[in-house]
C-alpha positions, -999 to 999 in steps of 0.1 A, spaced: -218 -18 277 -229 -54 281 -235 -57 244 -200 -45 237 -185 -72 259 -205 -99 242 -194 -85 208 -157 -86 218 -160 -121 231 -177 -132 200 -150 -118 177 -122 -133 198 -137 -168 198 -144 -168 160 -108 -155 153 -92 -182 174 -115 -208 159 -104 -198 124 -67 -197 134 -67 -232 146 -81 -249 115 -62 -282 108 -44 -287 75 -34 -320 62 -3 -323 40 9 -354 23 46 -363 24 49 -353 -13 35 -318 -5 60 -314 23 89 -324 1 78 -301 -27 74 -272 -3 108 -278 12 125 -280 -22 108 -248 -34 116 -227 -3 151 -239 7 175 -210 8 203 -227 -11 180 -238 -39 166 -202 -41 202 -189 -43 211 -213 -71 179 -203 -90 188 -166 -87 224 -173 -99 210 -192 -129 187 -162 -137 216 -138 -133 238 -159 -157 210 -160 -183 207 -122 -182 245 -119 -186 244 -142 -216 217 -120 -232 239 -89 -225 269 -106 -243 247 -115 -272 235 -79 -274 271 -66 -275 281 -91 -302 253 -80 -326 260 -52 -350 253 -17 -336 236 8 -360 230 45 -352 216 73 -373 218 110 -368 201 139 -386 201 177 -384 181 204 -400 190 241 -397 172 271 -410 189 305 -408 166 335 -407 195 358 -413 226 345 -431 257 357 -412 278 383 -430 315 388 -430 334 420 -438 361 415 -464 385 438 -482 368 452 -513 400 452 -533 405 415 -528 383 407 -558 394 434 -581 405 415 -613 408 446 -635 446 444 -635 446 408 -647 422 417 -675 443 446 -687 453 430 -719 417 436 -731 412 471 -745 380 483 -728 375 520 -734 338 524 -733 326 555 -714 307 533 -689 338 513 -679 359 545 -676 332 561 -654 331 529 -633 369 530 -627 368 566 -618 342 561 -590 355 560 -554 359 525 -543 346 511 -510 372 499 -485 352 470 -472 324 449 -485 300 425 -468 298 389 -481 274 362 -471 289 327 -468 263 300 -462 229 288 -472 195 295 -455 186 258 -454 210 231 -442 202 194 -439 226 167 -429 221 130 -422 244 102 -412 243 65 -405 270 45 -386 273 8 -383 298 -12 -363 
């Protein structure tokens, strides 16, 4: 217990001895310290930095802006649409030709489908664009 008391007293005396070291400052050091840490001067320096950053922002807006886009699409299954099968029957417009082969006559006598499925689109689609302003 006695050792603990001596130890506490020792630490307290060394701590106070370190805290009371003397520092010598010259007049120039004091003036420089005051100029660097004065609140109004710090405020002016912050305002200057803020204005410089705003100037950089304006310069950035004034410069040309360029943007690029791109898209790639792969369709595993191309979408189908049902259309009227008679919509693409051009036999009446070609009636001035005399076609009387047995194969053509057999084709015309076959029952016609009402609807047909058509695919509109490509399996691979690539688009790109660049815009400058």
